[in-house]
Backbone bond lengths (Angstrom), bond angles and torsions (degrees), N, CA, C in turn:
res aa  C-N    CA-C-N  psi(-1)  N-CA   C-N-CA  omega(-1)  CA-C   N-CA-C  phi
1 M - - - 1.355 - - 1.534 112.00 -
2 K 1.287 121.96 139.46 1.493 121.68 175.54 1.448 113.85 -72.29
3 S 1.345 111.56 139.61 1.547 114.85 -177.93 1.582 105.64 -93.09
4 N 1.263 122.72 161.48 1.432 129.28 -175.20 1.437 116.12 47.88
5 L 1.310 113.41 36.65 1.572 115.37 -179.06 1.608 110.35 -79.43
6 H 1.377 116.44 -34.41 1.458 118.49 -172.03 1.649 107.80 -92.16
7 P 1.207 118.65 148.07 1.434 119.69 173.80 1.570 112.41 -71.33
8 A 1.305 114.83 146.50 1.550 116.96 -178.10 1.549 107.33 -110.04
9 S 1.269 124.40 0.84 1.334 127.56 -169.58 1.652 111.01 -93.79
10 Y 1.294 117.40 38.17 1.411 118.21 176.96 1.479 117.22 -69.91
11 R 1.295 119.18 134.83 1.528 122.80 -175.89 1.516 106.82 -146.86
12 P 1.366 114.13 160.24 1.494 115.70 178.32 1.495 111.16 -65.54
13 V 1.351 114.36 136.75 1.620 116.42 -178.76 1.489 107.79 -135.84
14 V 1.255 125.04 144.08 1.460 128.52 170.81 1.453 110.70 -95.26
15 F 1.384 119.23 120.80 1.373 127.31 170.87 1.486 106.87 -93.08
16 S 1.371 120.34 133.16 1.443 123.48 176.46 1.481 113.19 -129.79
17 D 1.451 114.41 127.12 1.496 118.10 172.38 1.381 106.56 -102.02
18 D 1.345 112.94 110.90 1.496 118.90 -176.38 1.546 113.28 -73.47
19 T 1.359 118.04 -29.58 1.450 119.83 175.63 1.571 115.70 -64.78
20 A 1.380 115.84 -31.63 1.437 119.43 -178.67 1.564 109.68 -105.71
21 G 1.321 119.44 -7.34 1.421 118.13 178.88 1.505 110.56 71.63
22 F 1.404 117.08 34.63 1.520 121.14 -171.65 1.378 109.82 -125.47
23 S 1.486 121.64 130.74 1.343 122.73 -176.08 1.669 104.63 -132.33
24 F 1.285 117.58 147.84 1.429 122.40 169.41 1.355 116.36 -143.11
25 L 1.368 121.44 153.05 1.488 130.39 -177.18 1.468 108.08 -101.02
26 T 1.389 115.11 126.12 1.494 117.27 175.46 1.475 105.11 -152.17
27 Q 1.392 114.44 -179.53 1.507 123.37 -177.73 1.548 105.74 -88.34
28 S 1.289 119.13 134.65 1.502 119.51 170.39 1.515 112.00 -155.35
29 T 1.351 112.77 167.53 1.501 117.11 173.64 1.472 113.57 -108.87
30 A 1.442 113.95 7.64 1.493 121.13 -176.79 1.538 107.78 -62.47
31 A 1.365 113.76 141.22 1.466 115.75 -179.44 1.445 110.33 -91.37
32 S 1.336 129.32 146.39 1.424 132.35 176.06 1.492 107.91 -147.86
33 D 1.388 114.12 147.04 1.453 120.19 165.06 1.459 116.16 -91.20
34 E 1.383 117.24 -21.60 1.479 124.79 -178.96 1.547 111.04 -83.49
35 T 1.354 112.64 152.56 1.476 115.38 175.17 1.472 107.61 -137.14
36 V 1.278 117.80 157.05 1.615 122.38 -179.29 1.557 108.06 -134.32
37 K 1.241 117.32 148.75 1.448 117.20 175.49 1.610 103.18 -88.00
38 W 1.287 114.99 130.48 1.469 117.50 -174.54 1.607 107.36 -98.97
39 E 1.291 115.68 175.91 1.465 125.73 179.05 1.483 116.54 -50.92
40 D 1.372 117.04 -31.70 1.537 118.28 -176.59 1.492 112.45 -88.14
41 G 1.478 111.64 5.52 1.553 113.96 -174.14 1.436 118.96 91.61
42 N 1.240 121.33 -23.28 1.413 124.68 176.00 1.404 115.25 -79.12
43 E 1.382 119.89 154.07 1.486 130.83 -177.65 1.595 104.35 -96.57
44 Y 1.310 113.18 127.15 1.480 117.04 173.09 1.527 107.18 -133.63
45 P 1.367 111.00 159.83 1.549 119.78 179.47 1.513 106.74 -65.03
46 L 1.430 113.75 146.89 1.386 124.11 -171.39 1.589 108.78 -113.82
47 I 1.345 118.28 128.23 1.404 122.26 175.18 1.455 106.90 -120.42
48 K 1.339 116.96 120.65 1.522 118.49 -179.43 1.534 111.30 -93.03
49 V 1.235 117.05 133.13 1.556 121.69 -177.78 1.605 109.11 -119.47
50 H 1.270 122.58 154.40 1.386 127.00 -179.98 1.527 108.62 -84.66
51 V 1.335 116.62 -44.29 1.507 123.82 -179.06 1.425 111.87 -127.08
52 S 1.274 112.45 136.92 1.443 122.70 172.18 1.504 112.14 -136.65
53 S 1.322 117.55 -173.32 1.462 116.22 -176.39 1.502 103.98 -73.02
54 A 1.249 131.94 -16.96 1.409 131.16 176.53 1.559 113.28 -73.53
55 S 1.344 118.40 -26.47 1.384 121.33 -179.41 1.526 117.33 -125.14
56 H 1.308 115.45 10.04 1.614 117.76 176.81 1.495 111.34 -88.81
57 P 1.176 121.71 129.25 1.557 128.37 -172.82 1.515 107.11 -53.24
58 Y 1.348 123.75 -34.64 1.319 122.71 -175.70 1.537 113.89 -65.20
59 F 1.439 112.86 -36.10 1.466 115.82 177.67 1.397 112.71 -92.20
60 T 1.417 122.23 -21.87 1.474 115.72 179.74 1.537 111.42 -93.44
61 G 1.282 122.25 -15.16 1.427 123.71 175.69 1.469 113.40 86.55
62 E 1.365 116.69 1.59 1.552 117.03 -179.19 1.516 106.85 -121.12
63 E 1.347 113.76 149.89 1.410 115.32 -177.99 1.477 106.94 -97.81
64 K 1.344 111.30 129.77 1.571 116.04 179.11 1.547 104.43 -149.14
65 I 1.202 122.65 153.08 1.369 132.03 -179.56 1.503 108.00 -99.95
66 I 1.282 114.87 117.30 1.620 121.35 178.92 1.538 97.39 -107.71
67 D 1.292 112.37 107.16 1.543 121.90 175.00 1.528 109.37 -121.81
68 T 1.295 118.02 100.86 1.397 116.37 -178.42 1.522 112.62 -101.87
69 E 1.269 112.92 -0.16 1.583 116.05 178.35 1.535 110.44 -124.44
70 G 1.279 122.30 11.48 1.545 124.13 -177.80 1.492 120.08 68.80
71 R 1.372 109.53 22.28 1.525 115.64 -174.57 1.576 102.65 -64.91
72 V 1.197 124.50 -43.14 1.486 125.89 -169.88 1.484 110.93 -65.24
73 D 1.422 111.56 -48.10 1.498 116.23 173.95 1.468 112.66 -57.47
74 R 1.262 124.19 -48.12 1.490 126.31 -177.32 1.523 104.57 -64.28
75 F 1.322 125.53 -42.16 1.463 127.71 175.09 1.506 111.38 -51.68
76 K 1.340 116.61 -49.24 1.364 127.32 -172.91 1.653 106.71 -68.22
77 A 1.180 113.75 -47.74 1.503 119.42 172.02 1.421 117.71 -53.76
78 R 1.274 117.20 -46.12 1.556 120.22 177.28 1.443 110.00 -69.73
79 A 1.477 122.03 -37.46 1.360 121.47 173.19 1.508 116.01 -59.83
80 A 1.327 113.70 -42.84 1.512 119.53 176.36 1.559 114.90 -64.35
81 A 1.309 118.64 -34.91 1.469 129.60 173.26 1.514 110.47 -64.57
82 A 1.351 115.37 -41.81 1.487 118.31 -179.36 1.440 112.99 -69.92
83 A 1.437 114.41 -38.16 1.439 118.57 179.58 1.537 114.83 -71.48
84 E 1.387 117.50 -24.84 1.414 122.74 172.74 1.531 107.52 -79.42
85 R 1.299 122.39 -36.58 1.471 114.27 176.91 1.532 109.65 -70.44
86 K 1.270 121.74 -36.58 1.308 123.65 179.41 1.658 112.09 -59.52
87 H 1.262 113.48 -42.48 1.462 121.74 -178.91 1.493 106.11 -67.58
88 N 1.361 119.46 -44.56 1.459 122.06 -176.21 1.647 110.51 -69.00
89 L 1.200 120.42 -32.14 1.409 126.81 179.16 1.546 106.73 -72.74
90 A 1.289 117.59 -42.39 1.625 122.92 175.78 1.487 104.90 -58.32
91 N 1.348 118.72 -50.49 1.487 119.05 -178.03 1.482 114.86 -61.61
92 K 1.305 116.75 -34.24 1.461 122.46 177.49 1.416 114.00 -70.87
93 A 1.375 116.58 -35.69 1.467 126.91 171.96 1.526 109.20 -62.43
94 K 1.226 121.15 -45.16 1.490 129.44 -179.00 1.549 106.55 -58.26
95 K 1.407 109.45 -57.05 1.488 111.72 -178.27 1.482 114.20 -64.32
96 A 1.217 122.73 -32.26 1.499 123.14 172.87 1.393 114.66 -63.94
97 K 1.413 118.93 -38.99 1.435 124.00 -178.75 1.476 109.96 -74.40
98 A 1.432 120.68 -34.39 1.384 122.98 175.42 1.590 110.12 -71.12
99 N 1.272 120.01 -35.57 1.398 121.18 172.43 1.501 114.62 -61.93
100 A 1.418 112.64 -44.18 1.476 114.99 -179.04 1.389 110.31 -63.68
101 E 1.434 120.93 -38.96 1.454 126.74 -179.05 1.469 110.80 -61.15
102 K 1.328 114.99 -45.89 1.414 120.23 -177.34 1.524 113.52 -68.34
103 K 1.377 116.18 -41.92 1.352 114.92 170.80 1.572 120.68 -60.77
104 A 1.410 111.43 -31.72 1.470 120.37 178.82 1.458 107.12 -68.36
105 T 1.351 122.62 -38.60 1.449 128.96 -177.49 1.445 111.88 -69.82
106 S 1.401 112.49 -35.52 1.545 116.12 -174.14 1.537 108.16 -83.90
107 E 1.246 119.74 -12.30 1.450 117.87 -179.03 1.584 110.36 -91.54
108 K 1.376 115.97 -12.39 1.553 120.60 173.53 1.379 112.93 -73.84
């Protein structure tokens, strides 16, 4: 077994979920430049998280989309653009087929 594998610098840290307004104090080795005054009057390092048990749909029982970086909107825009391209290509193919049939009937 390897020695000195696990960190030894555990300290109290506050994790804060800003979307749910939920914070909790626990032990961690995570680094942070921010601090916050906790309920006991002491100041602790602050780690901000996007999702916690207070905001995750599995724990809350409600379905909601947490999109902090606009990924869902970008995906929907790409899907709409792809559907429009598909529709335009289908129209183009119909016109080409109609022109080919018209040309074939005019040659007879």
